[in-house]
TIZASE-428894 format. One record per residue (C-alpha): residue in three letters; x, y, z; residue number from 1. Coordinates in steps of 0.05 Angstrom, whole numbers, plus 5000, padded with zeros to 4 digits. Layout:
N
+------+------+------+------+------+
| resn |   px |   py |   pz | resi |
+------+------+------+------+------+
|  ALA |    X |    Y |    Z |  NUM |
...
+------+------+------+------+------+
***
This chain:
484
+------+------+------+------+------+
| resn |   px |   py |   pz | resi |
+------+------+------+------+------+
|  MET | 4977 | 8314 | 0486 |    1 |
|  ASN | 4970 | 8274 | 0422 |    2 |
|  ASN | 4896 | 8263 | 0432 |    3 |
|  HIS | 4860 | 8229 | 0375 |    4 |
|  PRO | 4802 | 8271 | 0347 |    5 |
|  ALA | 4753 | 8216 | 0364 |    6 |
|  GLU | 4782 | 8211 | 0434 |    7 |
|  ASN | 4776 | 8287 | 0443 |    8 |
|  GLU | 4704 | 8283 | 0423 |    9 |
|  ALA | 4691 | 8224 | 0471 |   10 |
|  VAL | 4721 | 8258 | 0532 |   11 |
|  GLY | 4686 | 8324 | 0522 |   12 |
|  ALA | 4743 | 8367 | 0494 |   13 |
|  VAL | 4722 | 8439 | 0485 |   14 |
|  ALA | 4758 | 8489 | 0439 |   15 |
|  ILE | 4759 | 8560 | 0468 |   16 |
|  GLN | 4783 | 8619 | 0427 |   17 |
|  ALA | 4823 | 8666 | 0472 |   18 |
|  ASP | 4807 | 8727 | 0429 |   19 |
|  THR | 4751 | 8734 | 0379 |   20 |
|  GLY | 4798 | 8762 | 0327 |   21 |
|  ALA | 4853 | 8711 | 0340 |   22 |
|  PRO | 4870 | 8660 | 0287 |   23 |
|  ALA | 4848 | 8587 | 0295 |   24 |
|  THR | 4918 | 8565 | 0313 |   25 |
|  SER | 4915 | 8604 | 0378 |   26 |
|  GLN | 4856 | 8566 | 0406 |   27 |
|  LEU | 4867 | 8531 | 0473 |   28 |
|  ILE | 4843 | 8460 | 0487 |   29 |
|  THR | 4811 | 8447 | 0555 |   30 |
|  LEU | 4789 | 8378 | 0581 |   31 |
|  ASP | 4743 | 8352 | 0634 |   32 |
|  PRO | 4793 | 8315 | 0680 |   33 |
|  ALA | 4744 | 8263 | 0706 |   34 |
|  LYS | 4719 | 8244 | 0637 |   35 |
|  TYR | 4789 | 8244 | 0609 |   36 |
|  VAL | 4816 | 8196 | 0663 |   37 |
|  ALA | 4754 | 8151 | 0657 |   38 |
|  GLU | 4764 | 8146 | 0581 |   39 |
|  VAL | 4838 | 8130 | 0588 |   40 |
|  PHE | 4825 | 8071 | 0635 |   41 |
|  LYS | 4760 | 8048 | 0602 |   42 |
|  PRO | 4793 | 7993 | 0559 |   43 |
|  PHE | 4828 | 7964 | 0620 |   44 |
|  ASN | 4766 | 7966 | 0663 |   45 |
|  ASP | 4727 | 7931 | 0609 |   46 |
|  LYS | 4782 | 7878 | 0603 |   47 |
|  LEU | 4782 | 7870 | 0679 |   48 |
|  GLU | 4707 | 7859 | 0682 |   49 |
|  ALA | 4711 | 7806 | 0627 |   50 |
|  LEU | 4768 | 7770 | 0663 |   51 |
|  LYS | 4732 | 7773 | 0730 |   52 |
|  VAL | 4671 | 7738 | 0700 |   53 |
|  GLU | 4716 | 7682 | 0674 |   54 |
|  ALA | 4758 | 7679 | 0738 |   55 |
|  ASP | 4698 | 7675 | 0785 |   56 |
|  ALA | 4677 | 7610 | 0751 |   57 |
|  ILE | 4746 | 7578 | 0760 |   58 |
|  THR | 4774 | 7547 | 0824 |   59 |
|  PRO | 4851 | 7551 | 0820 |   60 |
|  ASP | 4885 | 7483 | 0826 |   61 |
|  ALA | 4960 | 7484 | 0810 |   62 |
|  SER | 4970 | 7412 | 0832 |   63 |
|  THR | 4957 | 7385 | 0761 |   64 |
|  THR | 4990 | 7404 | 0695 |   65 |
|  ALA | 4925 | 7430 | 0665 |   66 |
|  GLY | 4908 | 7468 | 0729 |   67 |
|  MET | 4978 | 7499 | 0730 |   68 |
|  ASP | 4969 | 7522 | 0657 |   69 |
|  VAL | 4903 | 7555 | 0674 |   70 |
|  CYS | 4933 | 7591 | 0735 |   71 |
|  ILE | 4992 | 7616 | 0693 |   72 |
|  LYS | 4945 | 7639 | 0637 |   73 |
|  TYR | 4899 | 7680 | 0681 |   74 |
|  ARG | 4956 | 7708 | 0724 |   75 |
|  ALA | 4989 | 7734 | 0660 |   76 |
|  ALA | 4922 | 7763 | 0635 |   77 |
|  PHE | 4908 | 7802 | 0699 |   78 |
|  ARG | 4982 | 7823 | 0705 |   79 |
|  ASP | 5000 | 7840 | 0632 |   80 |
|  ASP | 4933 | 7859 | 0600 |   81 |
|  VAL | 4905 | 7899 | 0659 |   82 |
|  ARG | 4956 | 7920 | 0711 |   83 |
|  ILE | 5020 | 7930 | 0669 |   84 |
|  ALA | 4982 | 7957 | 0609 |   85 |
|  GLY | 4943 | 8005 | 0653 |   86 |
|  GLU | 5007 | 8029 | 0686 |   87 |
|  LYS | 5038 | 8042 | 0617 |   88 |
|  ALA | 4977 | 8081 | 0594 |   89 |
|  ARG | 4979 | 8122 | 0659 |   90 |
|  ALA | 5053 | 8139 | 0649 |   91 |
|  ASP | 5043 | 8156 | 0575 |   92 |
|  ARG | 4983 | 8202 | 0589 |   93 |
|  LYS | 5014 | 8234 | 0650 |   94 |
|  ALA | 5082 | 8252 | 0619 |   95 |
|  PRO | 5058 | 8307 | 0573 |   96 |
|  ILE | 5013 | 8335 | 0628 |   97 |
|  LEU | 5072 | 8340 | 0675 |   98 |
|  GLN | 5113 | 8373 | 0620 |   99 |
|  ILE | 5057 | 8423 | 0608 |  100 |
|  GLY | 5055 | 8439 | 0683 |  101 |
|  LYS | 5130 | 8451 | 0685 |  102 |
|  LEU | 5126 | 8496 | 0624 |  103 |
|  LEU | 5067 | 8535 | 0654 |  104 |
|  ASP | 5107 | 8548 | 0718 |  105 |
|  THR | 5168 | 8571 | 0678 |  106 |
|  LYS | 5130 | 8617 | 0633 |  107 |
|  TYR | 5091 | 8646 | 0692 |  108 |
|  ARG | 5156 | 8663 | 0728 |  109 |
|  ASP | 5181 | 8699 | 0665 |  110 |
|  LEU | 5116 | 8737 | 0660 |  111 |
|  LEU | 5119 | 8755 | 0735 |  112 |
|  GLU | 5190 | 8783 | 0729 |  113 |
|  ALA | 5171 | 8824 | 0667 |  114 |
|  VAL | 5108 | 8855 | 0698 |  115 |
|  ALA | 5135 | 8868 | 0768 |  116 |
|  PRO | 5173 | 8934 | 0753 |  117 |
|  TYR | 5114 | 8965 | 0717 |  118 |
|  GLU | 5064 | 8943 | 0769 |  119 |
|  ALA | 5110 | 8970 | 0825 |  120 |
|  LYS | 5117 | 9037 | 0788 |  121 |
|  PHE | 5043 | 9053 | 0792 |  122 |
|  HIS | 5033 | 9018 | 0858 |  123 |
|  ASN | 5086 | 9061 | 0892 |  124 |
|  ALA | 5053 | 9125 | 0865 |  125 |
|  ILE | 4986 | 9103 | 0893 |  126 |
|  GLU | 5016 | 9085 | 0961 |  127 |
|  ALA | 5054 | 9152 | 0965 |  128 |
|  GLU | 4990 | 9191 | 0954 |  129 |
|  LYS | 4954 | 9149 | 1007 |  130 |
|  LYS | 5010 | 9163 | 1056 |  131 |
|  ARG | 5009 | 9238 | 1042 |  132 |
|  LYS | 4933 | 9241 | 1054 |  133 |
|  GLU | 4940 | 9201 | 1119 |  134 |
|  GLU | 4995 | 9248 | 1144 |  135 |
|  LEU | 4952 | 9309 | 1128 |  136 |
|  LYS | 4894 | 9277 | 1164 |  137 |
|  ALA | 4938 | 9260 | 1224 |  138 |
|  ALA | 4966 | 9332 | 1226 |  139 |
|  GLU | 4895 | 9361 | 1224 |  140 |
|  ALA | 4873 | 9314 | 1279 |  141 |
|  ALA | 4934 | 9334 | 1322 |  142 |
|  ARG | 4919 | 9409 | 1311 |  143 |
|  ALA | 4846 | 9398 | 1330 |  144 |
|  GLU | 4867 | 9360 | 1392 |  145 |
|  GLN | 4914 | 9417 | 1412 |  146 |
|  ILE | 4857 | 9468 | 1404 |  147 |
|  ARG | 4812 | 9423 | 1445 |  148 |
|  LEU | 4864 | 9418 | 1500 |  149 |
|  ARG | 4870 | 9495 | 1501 |  150 |
|  VAL | 4795 | 9500 | 1512 |  151 |
|  VAL | 4798 | 9446 | 1565 |  152 |
|  ALA | 4855 | 9484 | 1599 |  153 |
|  ILE | 4811 | 9547 | 1602 |  154 |
|  ARG | 4754 | 9508 | 1632 |  155 |
|  GLU | 4800 | 9475 | 1684 |  156 |
|  LEU | 4825 | 9542 | 1712 |  157 |
|  PRO | 4771 | 9545 | 1766 |  158 |
|  LEU | 4794 | 9476 | 1791 |  159 |
|  GLN | 4865 | 9501 | 1795 |  160 |
|  ALA | 4842 | 9563 | 1833 |  161 |
|  VAL | 4808 | 9523 | 1888 |  162 |
|  GLY | 4847 | 9531 | 1953 |  163 |
|  GLN | 4891 | 9586 | 1925 |  164 |
|  SER | 4900 | 9655 | 1957 |  165 |
|  ALA | 4862 | 9716 | 1933 |  166 |
|  GLU | 4927 | 9745 | 1905 |  167 |
|  VAL | 4939 | 9683 | 1862 |  168 |
|  ILE | 4867 | 9685 | 1836 |  169 |
|  VAL | 4875 | 9759 | 1818 |  170 |
|  LYS | 4936 | 9741 | 1776 |  171 |
|  MET | 4897 | 9684 | 1741 |  172 |
|  LEU | 4840 | 9733 | 1725 |  173 |
|  ALA | 4889 | 9784 | 1696 |  174 |
|  ALA | 4923 | 9732 | 1653 |  175 |
|  LEU | 4856 | 9705 | 1626 |  176 |
|  GLU | 4830 | 9775 | 1611 |  177 |
|  ALA | 4893 | 9790 | 1571 |  178 |
|  ASP | 4888 | 9724 | 1532 |  179 |
|  GLU | 4831 | 9739 | 1483 |  180 |
|  PRO | 4814 | 9679 | 1437 |  181 |
|  ASP | 4833 | 9692 | 1364 |  182 |
|  ASP | 4827 | 9656 | 1297 |  183 |
|  THR | 4879 | 9604 | 1318 |  184 |
|  PHE | 4822 | 9567 | 1352 |  185 |
|  GLY | 4790 | 9556 | 1284 |  186 |
|  ALA | 4722 | 9522 | 1288 |  187 |
|  MET | 4726 | 9522 | 1365 |  188 |
|  LEU | 4733 | 9598 | 1370 |  189 |
|  ASP | 4662 | 9607 | 1395 |  190 |
|  ALA | 4671 | 9551 | 1446 |  191 |
|  ALA | 4736 | 9583 | 1470 |  192 |
|  LYS | 4702 | 9651 | 1479 |  193 |
|  THR | 4644 | 9620 | 1516 |  194 |
|  ALA | 4690 | 9581 | 1562 |  195 |
|  ARG | 4732 | 9644 | 1575 |  196 |
|  THR | 4670 | 9684 | 1595 |  197 |
|  GLU | 4644 | 9629 | 1641 |  198 |
|  VAL | 4713 | 9619 | 1674 |  199 |
|  LEU | 4722 | 9694 | 1686 |  200 |
|  ALA | 4656 | 9694 | 1724 |  201 |
|  LYS | 4677 | 9633 | 1764 |  202 |
|  LEU | 4745 | 9662 | 1781 |  203 |
|  ALA | 4713 | 9727 | 1804 |  204 |
|  ALA | 4667 | 9688 | 1850 |  205 |
|  LEU | 4727 | 9648 | 1875 |  206 |
|  HIS | 4765 | 9713 | 1888 |  207 |
|  VAL | 4708 | 9740 | 1931 |  208 |
|  THR | 4705 | 9674 | 1969 |  209 |
|  ALA | 4780 | 9673 | 1979 |  210 |
|  THR | 4780 | 9744 | 2004 |  211 |
|  GLN | 4726 | 9728 | 2054 |  212 |
|  THR | 4761 | 9664 | 2075 |  213 |
|  GLU | 4827 | 9700 | 2086 |  214 |
|  ALA | 4792 | 9754 | 2129 |  215 |
|  GLU | 4759 | 9700 | 2170 |  216 |
|  ALA | 4825 | 9663 | 2176 |  217 |
|  ALA | 4858 | 9727 | 2201 |  218 |
|  ARG | 4804 | 9737 | 2253 |  219 |
|  ILE | 4811 | 9664 | 2276 |  220 |
|  ALA | 4887 | 9672 | 2279 |  221 |
|  ALA | 4879 | 9733 | 2324 |  222 |
|  GLU | 4831 | 9696 | 2370 |  223 |
|  ARG | 4879 | 9636 | 2372 |  224 |
|  ALA | 4937 | 9682 | 2391 |  225 |
|  GLU | 4897 | 9712 | 2448 |  226 |
|  LEU | 4875 | 9643 | 2470 |  227 |
|  ALA | 4948 | 9620 | 2469 |  228 |
|  GLN | 4968 | 9678 | 2515 |  229 |
|  LEU | 4912 | 9659 | 2564 |  230 |
|  ARG | 4933 | 9586 | 2562 |  231 |
|  GLU | 5006 | 9605 | 2575 |  232 |
|  ALA | 4986 | 9646 | 2636 |  233 |
|  ALA | 4944 | 9588 | 2662 |  234 |
|  ALA | 5001 | 9540 | 2650 |  235 |
|  GLU | 5048 | 9584 | 2690 |  236 |
|  ARG | 5000 | 9585 | 2748 |  237 |
|  GLN | 4994 | 9509 | 2744 |  238 |
|  ARG | 5070 | 9500 | 2743 |  239 |
|  GLN | 5076 | 9542 | 2806 |  240 |
|  ALA | 5022 | 9501 | 2841 |  241 |
|  GLN | 5055 | 9436 | 2817 |  242 |
|  ALA | 5122 | 9458 | 2845 |  243 |
|  GLU | 5091 | 9473 | 2914 |  244 |
|  ALA | 5056 | 9405 | 2913 |  245 |
|  GLU | 5121 | 9370 | 2896 |  246 |
|  ARG | 5157 | 9405 | 2953 |  247 |
|  VAL | 5104 | 9383 | 3003 |  248 |
|  ALA | 5106 | 9313 | 2975 |  249 |
|  ALA | 5181 | 9309 | 2980 |  250 |
|  ALA | 5178 | 9329 | 3053 |  251 |
|  GLN | 5125 | 9277 | 3067 |  252 |
|  LYS | 5165 | 9223 | 3030 |  253 |
|  ALA | 5228 | 9239 | 3070 |  254 |
|  GLU | 5190 | 9230 | 3136 |  255 |
|  ALA | 5159 | 9165 | 3110 |  256 |
|  ASP | 5228 | 9139 | 3089 |  257 |
|  ARG | 5256 | 9154 | 3158 |  258 |
|  LEU | 5200 | 9116 | 3192 |  259 |
|  ALA | 5207 | 9058 | 3142 |  260 |
|  ALA | 5283 | 9054 | 3155 |  261 |
|  LEU | 5271 | 9051 | 3230 |  262 |
|  ALA | 5219 | 8996 | 3222 |  263 |
|  ALA | 5265 | 8957 | 3176 |  264 |
|  GLU | 5322 | 8960 | 3227 |  265 |
|  GLN | 5276 | 8934 | 3281 |  266 |
|  GLU | 5252 | 8877 | 3236 |  267 |
|  ALA | 5324 | 8858 | 3217 |  268 |
|  ALA | 5343 | 8852 | 3290 |  269 |
|  ALA | 5283 | 8808 | 3304 |  270 |
|  LEU | 5300 | 8765 | 3243 |  271 |
|  ARG | 5372 | 8756 | 3266 |  272 |
|  GLU | 5348 | 8731 | 3334 |  273 |
|  ARG | 5300 | 8681 | 3301 |  274 |
|  GLU | 5355 | 8655 | 3254 |  275 |
|  ALA | 5403 | 8644 | 3313 |  276 |
|  ALA | 5350 | 8605 | 3351 |  277 |
|  ALA | 5335 | 8563 | 3289 |  278 |
|  ALA | 5410 | 8548 | 3280 |  279 |
|  ARG | 5416 | 8523 | 3352 |  280 |
|  LEU | 5355 | 8478 | 3343 |  281 |
|  LYS | 5382 | 8449 | 3277 |  282 |
|  ALA | 5451 | 8434 | 3308 |  283 |
|  GLU | 5418 | 8397 | 3366 |  284 |
|  ALA | 5374 | 8357 | 3317 |  285 |
|  ASP | 5434 | 8339 | 3273 |  286 |
|  ALA | 5473 | 8314 | 3333 |  287 |
|  GLN | 5414 | 8271 | 3355 |  288 |
|  ALA | 5406 | 8243 | 3284 |  289 |
|  GLU | 5480 | 8225 | 3280 |  290 |
|  ALA | 5475 | 8188 | 3347 |  291 |
|  ASN | 5414 | 8150 | 3322 |  292 |
|  ARG | 5450 | 8131 | 3258 |  293 |
|  VAL | 5511 | 8103 | 3295 |  294 |
|  ALA | 5466 | 8062 | 3340 |  295 |
|  GLN | 5426 | 8035 | 3281 |  296 |
|  ALA | 5490 | 8016 | 3245 |  297 |
|  GLU | 5514 | 7976 | 3305 |  298 |
|  ILE | 5447 | 7940 | 3309 |  299 |
|  ASP | 5450 | 7923 | 3234 |  300 |
|  ARG | 5521 | 7897 | 3240 |  301 |
|  GLN | 5503 | 7851 | 3298 |  302 |
|  ARG | 5441 | 7826 | 3261 |  303 |
|  THR | 5483 | 7811 | 3197 |  304 |
|  GLU | 5534 | 7771 | 3237 |  305 |
|  LEU | 5478 | 7731 | 3270 |  306 |
|  ASP | 5444 | 7716 | 3202 |  307 |
|  ALA | 5512 | 7694 | 3172 |  308 |
|  ALA | 5525 | 7647 | 3230 |  309 |
|  ARG | 5455 | 7616 | 3223 |  310 |
|  ALA | 5464 | 7608 | 3147 |  311 |
|  ALA | 5532 | 7574 | 3155 |  312 |
|  ALA | 5503 | 7525 | 3206 |  313 |
|  ASP | 5444 | 7509 | 3160 |  314 |
|  ALA | 5491 | 7499 | 3101 |  315 |
|  GLU | 5535 | 7451 | 3140 |  316 |
|  ARG | 5475 | 7410 | 3161 |  317 |
|  GLN | 5447 | 7408 | 3090 |  318 |
|  ALA | 5515 | 7389 | 3060 |  319 |
|  ALA | 5522 | 7331 | 3109 |  320 |
|  ALA | 5452 | 7306 | 3093 |  321 |
|  ASP | 5464 | 7312 | 3018 |  322 |
|  GLN | 5530 | 7275 | 3022 |  323 |
|  ALA | 5498 | 7218 | 3061 |  324 |
|  GLU | 5441 | 7213 | 3009 |  325 |
|  ARG | 5492 | 7213 | 2951 |  326 |
|  ASP | 5532 | 7158 | 2984 |  327 |
|  ARG | 5470 | 7116 | 2993 |  328 |
|  VAL | 5447 | 7125 | 2922 |  329 |
|  ALA | 5517 | 7111 | 2894 |  330 |
|  ALA | 5521 | 7046 | 2933 |  331 |
|  ALA | 5452 | 7024 | 2908 |  332 |
|  THR | 5470 | 7044 | 2837 |  333 |
|  LYS | 5536 | 7008 | 2838 |  334 |
|  ALA | 5501 | 6943 | 2861 |  335 |
|  GLN | 5448 | 6949 | 2807 |  336 |
|  MET | 5500 | 6964 | 2754 |  337 |
|  GLU | 5540 | 6902 | 2775 |  338 |
|  GLN | 5477 | 6861 | 2767 |  339 |
|  GLN | 5463 | 6892 | 2699 |  340 |
|  ALA | 5535 | 6880 | 2678 |  341 |
|  ALA | 5530 | 6806 | 2696 |  342 |
|  ALA | 5466 | 6800 | 2655 |  343 |
|  VAL | 5498 | 6837 | 2598 |  344 |
|  ALA | 5559 | 6790 | 2601 |  345 |
|  ALA | 5513 | 6729 | 2598 |  346 |
|  GLN | 5475 | 6758 | 2539 |  347 |
|  ARG | 5541 | 6775 | 2505 |  348 |
|  THR | 5566 | 6702 | 2515 |  349 |
|  ALA | 5503 | 6675 | 2484 |  350 |
|  ARG | 5507 | 6724 | 2427 |  351 |
|  ALA | 5581 | 6706 | 2415 |  352 |
|  GLU | 5562 | 6632 | 2412 |  353 |
|  ALA | 5507 | 6646 | 2362 |  354 |
|  ASP | 5555 | 6689 | 2321 |  355 |
|  ARG | 5606 | 6633 | 2322 |  356 |
|  VAL | 5556 | 6584 | 2294 |  357 |
|  ALA | 5535 | 6635 | 2242 |  358 |
|  GLN | 5608 | 6646 | 2223 |  359 |
|  GLN | 5618 | 6572 | 2211 |  360 |
|  GLU | 5557 | 6570 | 2166 |  361 |
|  HIS | 5580 | 6630 | 2127 |  362 |
|  HIS | 5650 | 6602 | 2122 |  363 |
|  THR | 5622 | 6540 | 2088 |  364 |
|  ARG | 5587 | 6586 | 2037 |  365 |
|  GLY | 5650 | 6627 | 2022 |  366 |
|  SER | 5630 | 6690 | 2061 |  367 |
|  ALA | 5661 | 6678 | 2130 |  368 |
|  LEU | 5701 | 6742 | 2131 |  369 |
|  ALA | 5642 | 6787 | 2116 |  370 |
|  ALA | 5600 | 6752 | 2168 |  371 |
|  ALA | 5655 | 6760 | 2221 |  372 |
|  HIS | 5659 | 6835 | 2208 |  373 |
|  GLN | 5584 | 6841 | 2211 |  374 |
|  SER | 5580 | 6802 | 2276 |  375 |
|  LEU | 5635 | 6845 | 2307 |  376 |
|  ALA | 5598 | 6909 | 2287 |  377 |
|  GLN | 5533 | 6881 | 2316 |  378 |
|  GLU | 5569 | 6862 | 2381 |  379 |
|  LYS | 5599 | 6932 | 2388 |  380 |
|  ALA | 5532 | 6964 | 2375 |  381 |
|  ALA | 5498 | 6919 | 2426 |  382 |
|  ALA | 5552 | 6933 | 2477 |  383 |
|  LEU | 5545 | 7008 | 2467 |  384 |
|  ALA | 5470 | 7002 | 2472 |  385 |
|  ASP | 5476 | 6963 | 2537 |  386 |
|  GLN | 5526 | 7014 | 2563 |  387 |
|  GLY | 5477 | 7070 | 2544 |  388 |
|  GLN | 5421 | 7034 | 2582 |  389 |
|  LEU | 5465 | 7028 | 2643 |  390 |
|  THR | 5485 | 7101 | 2638 |  391 |
|  ASP | 5412 | 7122 | 2631 |  392 |
|  LEU | 5394 | 7080 | 2691 |  393 |
|  ALA | 5449 | 7112 | 2733 |  394 |
|  ASN | 5428 | 7181 | 2711 |  395 |
|  ALA | 5356 | 7167 | 2728 |  396 |
|  GLN | 5374 | 7145 | 2798 |  397 |
|  THR | 5426 | 7197 | 2815 |  398 |
|  GLY | 5391 | 7257 | 2781 |  399 |
|  THR | 5441 | 7297 | 2740 |  400 |
|  ALA | 5502 | 7287 | 2784 |  401 |
|  VAL | 5537 | 7237 | 2738 |  402 |
|  ALA | 5521 | 7278 | 2675 |  403 |
|  ASP | 5547 | 7341 | 2709 |  404 |
|  ASP | 5612 | 7305 | 2725 |  405 |
|  LEU | 5621 | 7285 | 2652 |  406 |
|  PHE | 5596 | 7347 | 2613 |  407 |
|  SER | 5589 | 7409 | 2658 |  408 |
|  THR | 5641 | 7461 | 2674 |  409 |
|  GLY | 5637 | 7449 | 2748 |  410 |
|  SER | 5570 | 7479 | 2767 |  411 |
|  ALA | 5522 | 7432 | 2802 |  412 |
|  ALA | 5454 | 7417 | 2770 |  413 |
|  SER | 5397 | 7385 | 2809 |  414 |
|  ALA | 5335 | 7349 | 2787 |  415 |
|  SER | 5294 | 7407 | 2810 |  416 |
|  ASP | 5322 | 7449 | 2751 |  417 |
|  ALA | 5273 | 7412 | 2706 |  418 |
|  THR | 5216 | 7446 | 2742 |  419 |
|  THR | 5241 | 7515 | 2723 |  420 |
|  ALA | 5214 | 7551 | 2661 |  421 |
|  PRO | 5246 | 7523 | 2596 |  422 |
|  ALA | 5293 | 7575 | 2566 |  423 |
|  LEU | 5344 | 7533 | 2526 |  424 |
|  ARG | 5331 | 7543 | 2451 |  425 |
|  LEU | 5345 | 7492 | 2396 |  426 |
|  GLY | 5392 | 7542 | 2362 |  427 |
|  GLN | 5432 | 7550 | 2427 |  428 |
|  ILE | 5442 | 7474 | 2432 |  429 |
|  GLY | 5469 | 7473 | 2361 |  430 |
|  GLU | 5516 | 7532 | 2375 |  431 |
|  ARG | 5544 | 7496 | 2437 |  432 |
|  LEU | 5556 | 7431 | 2399 |  433 |
|  GLY | 5580 | 7465 | 2335 |  434 |
|  ILE | 5529 | 7426 | 2291 |  435 |
|  SER | 5459 | 7437 | 2266 |  436 |
|  LEU | 5404 | 7397 | 2300 |  437 |
|  THR | 5330 | 7389 | 2287 |  438 |
|  ALA | 5274 | 7381 | 2337 |  439 |
|  ASP | 5254 | 7315 | 2305 |  440 |
|  PHE | 5325 | 7287 | 2314 |  441 |
|  LEU | 5325 | 7307 | 2389 |  442 |
|  SER | 5256 | 7275 | 2396 |  443 |
|  SER | 5285 | 7210 | 2367 |  444 |
|  LEU | 5337 | 7212 | 2423 |  445 |
|  GLY | 5282 | 7220 | 2475 |  446 |
|  PHE | 5281 | 7296 | 2484 |  447 |
|  ALA | 5217 | 7327 | 2459 |  448 |
|  PRO | 5208 | 7404 | 2462 |  449 |
|  VAL | 5180 | 7425 | 2530 |  450 |
|  ALA | 5150 | 7490 | 2502 |  451 |
|  THR | 5152 | 7537 | 2443 |  452 |
|  ASP | 5164 | 7612 | 2436 |  453 |
|  ARG | 5134 | 7630 | 2368 |  454 |
|  ALA | 5176 | 7586 | 2321 |  455 |
|  ALA | 5231 | 7570 | 2373 |  456 |
|  LYS | 5232 | 7502 | 2408 |  457 |
|  LEU | 5248 | 7507 | 2483 |  458 |
|  TYR | 5282 | 7455 | 2529 |  459 |
|  HIS | 5303 | 7452 | 2602 |  460 |
|  GLU | 5375 | 7474 | 2615 |  461 |
|  ALA | 5383 | 7413 | 2661 |  462 |
|  ASP | 5370 | 7366 | 2601 |  463 |
|  PHE | 5431 | 7391 | 2562 |  464 |
|  PRO | 5482 | 7342 | 2596 |  465 |
|  ARG | 5435 | 7283 | 2583 |  466 |
|  MET | 5427 | 7306 | 2511 |  467 |
|  CYS | 5503 | 7305 | 2503 |  468 |
|  ALA | 5507 | 7234 | 2532 |  469 |
|  ALA | 5451 | 7209 | 2487 |  470 |
|  LEU | 5484 | 7242 | 2426 |  471 |
|  SER | 5551 | 7209 | 2445 |  472 |
|  ARG | 5518 | 7141 | 2448 |  473 |
|  HIS | 5483 | 7152 | 2382 |  474 |
|  ILE | 5549 | 7172 | 2348 |  475 |
|  ALA | 5585 | 7111 | 2378 |  476 |
|  THR | 5530 | 7064 | 2354 |  477 |
|  VAL | 5531 | 7092 | 2284 |  478 |
|  GLN | 5608 | 7089 | 2283 |  479 |
|  ALA | 5607 | 7015 | 2304 |  480 |
|  LYS | 5552 | 6999 | 2253 |  481 |
|  TYR | 5590 | 7026 | 2194 |  482 |
|  SER | 5661 | 7005 | 2216 |  483 |
|  VAL | 5660 | 6941 | 2173 |  484 |
+------+------+------+------+------+
***
């Protein structure tokens, strides 16, 4: 490791002689790792502490030339004198240690390969002896277990004899008496002899019991045979009595069946008579019901013809009255429209004169053409507005008759339709016209929603023709306004 003698002394190096008789050159050097590492880095730690004292009193300022020099100086000191120098010392001190570790591993592997055959030679002899002793021990245990089982088998003979016949128990006694325990029982010879003596006594007692039981069973069997003969004789007598009872019962049943058949025949005849009478009564009732139905049908026909004649007469009278009322309203409307037309013509003449004067003034300013177009558009819009007012007036006086003539498919609508429940939705109006409308736009034309169903706006079906007329007037007015 190239340690200096002074350094070895400083870090606590200790010289250990592996063998008292070994020469001095075979001594091994051991070090305290913590002290060794601390001593290696001591110069750099001392340098760091000195630099830290100086650096703590300095505030780095690289914005000036002198401040930049100071920063470069101390950066180099901390980097080169402490960090880089410490890293070099670490690498220098660690390299031989790593080399020693590698050499130790290599030499140990060589030592392990050399000692393995000799260690295995003696290890295998030890393990073989251990195995032999374990096998002997296992064989002895198995032999002892077999002897124990033989003794257990002797003691279990009485259990096997329970329920057996006396003859079988005699054979078991003879076999046990012939099987005298010998030296093969080893240490359990006395136990085997004791068990044999006890079992022989038990088997003898079981033999006596079995003999008595078999004698009692024979007696009981004889009694059962005699009882069976008595029961068979009683059963024969009972069968004969049962046969006689069945014969008597059959005769009684035959007589009862004859009487029942006679009664059934009499009941069937009475039933046929009652059914015939009921059929006659039903036929008479059906005939009477058919006659009543025909008469009621004739009455209903006559009543229907009378109601139809009355309805036709009422319809003719109502049609005549309605026609007279329409003629009167049409005449009044026509007169009022002529008056309105005259007033409109007078207003139009005055408006035309004012437009003429305005045109002359615009002509003098160089914009006569634009003024003429504007005047014409205003005149068209005013005429359409007047026409709309006249149409609204006619509709108000004649109900919905005029609107129906212009926009309906031929079905008549009356003013009374407005009193029915509103069912026409805003979406349906848009679908009929093929455009999208809003409730605010219809309100601007004079048709506010009559009711609402959740988010849907509802109108009267009778208002649809007037909506179409108002929408036509609005479109014509806009067209005239922008046709310049």
